N, C-alpha and C positions, 0 to 999 in steps of 0.2 A: 504494500500500499504506500503510496505517495504521501509524505507528511509535510512536504513543502507546498506553499501555495504562492500564486503570484495575484496581487490584488492592483486594480487600476485606479489611478488618481486623474482628475481633469487638470490639475495644476500642483506644483510642488508647494508645501507649506510656507506661507509667507513670513512665519517666525520660527524660532528655535527653541522657544521655552515651553517645555512639556505641560507645565502647570498653569500657563497663562497663554493659551493658543489664540491667535489672533484672526484666524479664519477657519472655515469648515474643514479643509484638508489637514490643517495643523491639528485640529481637534481630533480628526479621525485617526491619524497617525498615533497621537499621544494617547488615545484610548488603550493601545496595545501595551503601552509601557507604565502608564499610571494607574494605581488602584485607588479609586475614590473611597470615601468613608462608607457611603452607601451607594446603592446601584438600582437603577431603574430596570424592572423585568420587562424584557421587550415584548412579552405576550400579554401580560395583564396590566402593565403600567404601574403596578404597585413598586413601592421603594423598598428594598431589601438589603441584607447584609453585603458589605463589600470588605474594606479594610476593618470596619467596625461590625460587631455581631449585634449591637443593639444601641438605640438613643432614647433617652428616658427624659421626659419634659420636668422641669423643676421652675420653681418661682413663676408659675403661670406663663412659662414660655420665654422668660428672660435668660434662663440658663437651661442647657441641654447637657446631660451626662452620657458620654459616649463611651461604650465599652469595646476595646479593640480586640482583633483576632490575634492573639500573641504567637500562634503558631505560624504566622506569616513571617517570611524572611525575604530580605532584599538580596538583590543579585550578588552583593559582595558577602553574603551569609549573615550580617547582622539581623537580629530579630526587630520586628516591629515594636515601637514604644511610644508612649503618650508624647514624649519630648518632640517626636517627628510631627505630630499633629500641631503642638503648641507653635513650632517654628513656622508652619504654614499660615496659621490663624493670625500670627502677630505680623506677618509680611502682608496678608490681605487687608488687616484692619484699617491702615492708612491709605490703601491704594485706591485710586479713584475709579478703576474699571469695575464693571459688573455690579456696581451699587453696594458691594459688600462692606465698604467703608461706612455707609450710611446705617447699616444694620448691626456690625459687630460692636461690641463695648471696646472702645480703643484703650481703655485703662486695664481691662481684663478680658482681652479676646479669647484667651484660652489658658487653663490652669491645669498642670498635671497632678491628679490626685495620688496616682501611683503609676507604675509602668504600664498598667493596663487600662487605666480609666483616665479620661480627660473631660474637663468641663468647658464647653464653649459658652461665652457670655455675650449677649445681645444688648443693644442700648434700648430696646424697646421689646414687648412681648412678640415672638415670632412662632406662630403656630404651625408654619409650613417648613420649619428647619430641617425635617428629614429630607425634604426635597432639595433644599439649599445644600445639604451635605453631599449630594451627588456631584457638586461642581469640582473640577480638577484643581481650582485655586486653593480649596480647602483639604485636598487629598495629602497624605502624610509625605513629607519631604525629608530626606536622609542628610542632605547638606543643603546649604544656603543656596548653592546653584542648582537650578532645575533644567539645565538644558537637555534637550534630547540626546540621549547617547550617555547620560551619567548613570549612576546606580538607579536600579529600576525595581519597583515593588510589584508591578504588573507582570504577567506572564512572559513579556518579551523584553528585550534589550537591543538598542541599536548596535550593530557591529560594523556597518560600512554604508557609504553613501557615494554617489556620483551627482552630477547636476540633473540627472533625470530618475534616479532610483534611490530607495532607502531600504536597506536590508536589516531585517530584525531576526534574532535567534530566541528560541525559548530559553529563558534565564534558569540556571542551574538549581535554583530552590523552588521553581514553581511547581504546584501540585502535579504530579505525573499522572497520565492516563494512557492506556494502550494506543487509543485513536487520537491522541493530542497533535495538533499541528506543530511541527518543530521549528519551522522558519517561515517567515512572510517576506516577500520581496514587492515593495510598492513600486509601480512603474508609472510614470507620468506619461500622458498621451495629449497630443494638441487638440484632439477633438475626439467625441464620442464615437464617430465613425471609424477612425483608426483603432480605438480601443476595441470596439466590437469586432472588428476584422481580426485582431489578434486573438480575441475570445473564440471565433469560429475556427482559427487554425489550431487551437489547443494551446496557445502560448499564454493564455490568461485564465485563471480560475474564478475570479470575481471581478466583475465590471466595475466601473466607478458607478457610484449610487446617486449621481446627479446627471444632468445634461441629456437625458434620453429625449429623443424627438419623437413626434407623433408616429412616424414610420417605424421607429425602434420598438415602441411599445407594441404596435400591431404585429410586428415580425417575431417578437420573442414572447408574446402573451401565452401562447401554448407551450412554451418550453418548460421541462420539468424543474428547472432551477430559476425561473422566473419569480420575483417577489416584488410587491408593490404595496405602499400604505401612505395615508396622509401623514405628515410630519409637521412639527410646530415651527415652520418657516412661514411668515405671513406676507402675502402680497398686498401693498396698501398704496393709496393715492395720497402724497404728501402735498401741504401747501407751504410754499416758500415766501421769501420776502418780496417777491414780484407780485404777489397776490394779497397785499395787506388787508383788502376789504375782506377776504375770507378768513384770514387769520383773526380778525377781530369780530367775526359774526358767527356765532355758533349755530344760530338758527339756519343761516345760509348753508353752512357746512352739512349740517344734518339733512336738510332737504336734499342736497346733492347725494349724500350718502345713501339716503333711502330710496332715491330715484333710480339709481344705478342697477341693472339687471345682472346679478352675479352669475346665474345659470347660463346666461348667454355668453358671457366670457368664458366660461369653463368649457362649454361646447365648442367654442372657436378654436381651443387649443387641444382638442381631442382627449381630454382626460389627463393632460400633464398637471393640471391644477384642479382642486376641488372648491366649489363655492364656499364662502365663509362670510360670517357676519360678526360675532363676537370672538373674545378669547377664552372664556372660561369653560368651554366645552371641547378644548384642543386635546385633552388628556382623557384616557379611559374612564377615570373616576369622577370626571366633570359632568355637568348637566348637558343634555342634548344642545347642540349648537344649531338651532333652527335658522335656516336662511329665508327671510321673509320675501315675498313677492314685492317687486319694485312698486313704489308709490310716486305716480307722476306729480311733478312739482305743480304749485298753483300758479297762476299768472303773476301774482306779486313776487312769488319765489323766483320765478324765471327772470323777471326784471331785476331783481337784487342779484342774482347770480350773473346775469349778463353784465351788469354794472361792475361787478367785482372782477370778472375775467376780461372784459372788453371784447370787441368783435372778433378778435383772433388771439389764439393761445396755443402753446406748444407743450406737449406732455413729454418730459424727458424720461430715458430708461437706459440701462446699463445693457451693453448688446450681448446678452446671453439668451439662449433658448429657454422658455418661450415668450420672453419679455416682449419683443417686437409685435408679436401676434396679439398679445393682451392688450397693449397700448394702442394698437390699431383699432381694436374693438372698442376701448374706452372712447377714442376720438369720435368713433362713429355714433355712440351714445350721446356724447356731448353735443354733437352736431344736431341729432334728432332732438334731444330734450330742451336745449336752449337756443338753437339757431345760431351758434357761434362756429367760427371755422377753427377746428381743433386739428393739429397734425403732429404726429409722432416726431420725437427728436432723438435720434440714436446717439449714445455717448459711448466712448471708450471707458473701460473700468477707471482709468485714471481721472477722466473728465467727470465721471459719475461721482467718484469719492470727492473731488473738488467741489462739485456742486451740493452734495450733502453737507460738507463741513462748512461751507459758506452759506448754505441756504440760498444760493444764487439761481432761484428758479420760480416759476409760478406754480406749475404742477409737475410732480415726479413721481414716478412709479418706483416703489422701493421693495425690498425684501427684508423683513425684521426677524431675526432669529431668537427663540427663547433660550436663555442661558440654562435654565434648570426646568424640570417637568413639573410646573406649576403655574397656574394664572397669575401669581405674584410677579413672575418674571418679566411679563409684559405689561401688567397694569401698575405696579408699584413705582416705576419710574415717572409716572404721570401725576403722582401726588405732589403737592406743592414742594417746591425745592429740589424735586427729582430731575434727572437729567433731561428727560423728555419734556417735562414741564417748562423747565427753563428755556429750552430751545424753542418751544411754541408760544412762549409768553402766556401759558396756561395757569390760572389760579381759581380754584372753585372749592370753596369751604365744604360743600356737601359731599364732592369726590372725596376730599381729604378725610372727612368724617368716616365715610364708608370704608375707605382703605384701612384706617386704623382699626376699625371694627374688625374687619376680615383678617387682618394680620394677627390679631390677638386671638382668633378662634382656633382651639386646638381639637374640638371634636370634629371628625371628618365630615359628618352629615351637615352640621351647622356651617362649617367652613365652606361647603360647596354652595350653600344658600347665600352666604355672605359675599363670596367672590362673585356670584351671578348678580348680586345686587350692585357691587362695584361696576361690572360690566355694563349694567343697564344705565347707570349714570354717564359712564365714559361714552356710550353711543349716544346719549342725548346731547353731549358736547362735541362729539365727533371731531377732536383734533386732528386725526387723519381718518381717512376712509378705508376701512377693512374690505377687501375684495375677495381673497381667495387664500387657501393654504396650498402649499407645494406638495406634490405627491412624489415620493421616492420610488424610483424604478431601478432595478437591477437585475442581473442574471448571473447564475453561478453554476459551477459543475463540481461535485466531489467534496463539497463542503458541508458538514453537518451543522445542525443547531443554528441555522442562519436566518435571522429576521433582524430588521434595524430597529433602533430605539425610536422614541417620538421625536428626537432630534435628528433622525437619519443616520445614527453612528452604529457601525457594525461591533457587536460584542466579541472581539477577537479572543478574549480569555475563554469563551465558551464554545468556540469553533472546533470541529472535529473533522479530521480527514477520515473519508469513508469511500466505499465502493460506489461507483456510478449507479448500480442498480437500486441503491437507497434513495436515489433522487426523487423518484416519483412520490414517494410518501411524504418528503419534506415539502414538495411543492403543493400537495393537497392541504397539508397542515398550514401551509402560509396562507393558501386561499381562505381556509376556514377562519383563520385568525383576522383576516381583513374584512371578512363579511359584515361584521357588526358595525365597522367604520363606515361602510358604504350604505347600510340600510337607511331607506327613506330618501336618499339623495336622488335628484333627478339624473336619469341615465344620460351618459354621454354619447354624442354622436360618433 
């Protein structure tokens, strides 16, 4: 049995810090070397043991007692210890990324009770801490330096690289299994067509999990190793500095948001996206995310939107599949609804990043990735003082009140209701227009236990090398897992 696999990337990771990955491919590769405290189950969506075996709520959610799996060993042979978690938490507390610095108690971010137990402190009650503990930023770190290739707690460690490949070997102290994958070679491809051609030739075992085109989905849908699922990447329409009237008028934003036909947009891209409206239903334990039928704007709303946008407007987008088709559909709807001349504006990735940073646009189609598997990851930044609220100039006392109540709720059932309540207020304000969720598509052969997480990440620790004859069962299991996520949605053309 072959115990080495080749996995495709659509780009090389943008940075080299395994605990603070800056893009999807960096996070994908790092997931093989980093063992987070808790882990999202790719089938159920529940959060379960990782480097920690349990997390206990103390002080109404202001402290969480985390018990580590002391049987785990780093690639250099050292046993996992509470001090390794303290190091990561203390690094994260003052760091401006991912909003952790606003949640962790900077004075006592983490305290080692003993070698096995660490208590993580928050500045406010955080009922969703277990989901937060899936972040790589809070994963144990053996040394202050967390570069990819340093000592590893995950099942794999980096042993070699070129400008187009990364080679990982199973680290010597990982739990062994007869069917365990022994090596992974990540190979970067210029486009999905080249990657899939390599897959067809038997040179690639796992395709990239992004960038599939409509024709690729149609071609591989019946393949025994094909898998697809909605993931927590949200396609949205953003309002920039060139549309000050919309940035200042919540009623006009909401009118536009409720008027757009999300099912029509999804049909136009052949199932590469799924229609979406809110955020709280993006995870299996959340409430159903019902996508309402479009509500035509009133004549007064049309006049307000035309005045805010002007007779002609462009909608920018980053030049990746299927963004161009989505924006073309958006422009068609803007023309029909408002009578404005709307045209797509294709941007290189560098131009897109500059536009986002400078907010130098009127309308921009963006993709927003959830950092951890919980509605708080996308809704909390809109609370007053949060990163998104500051950028959009949003200040709403009622939204802040609902966020605070939801954050403090520890009971899972009550928390689901509370975050739905936050979502409802956010949708009334509509600081950006949610349109769709990305669907991850990929195809594999000879790799068992394969299904991506809600973030589209492959659980490399759980992969097994197996005979091709077992692939049909895995494909059927994958289809069964995805069925609930598709139930009740309008069929794609």
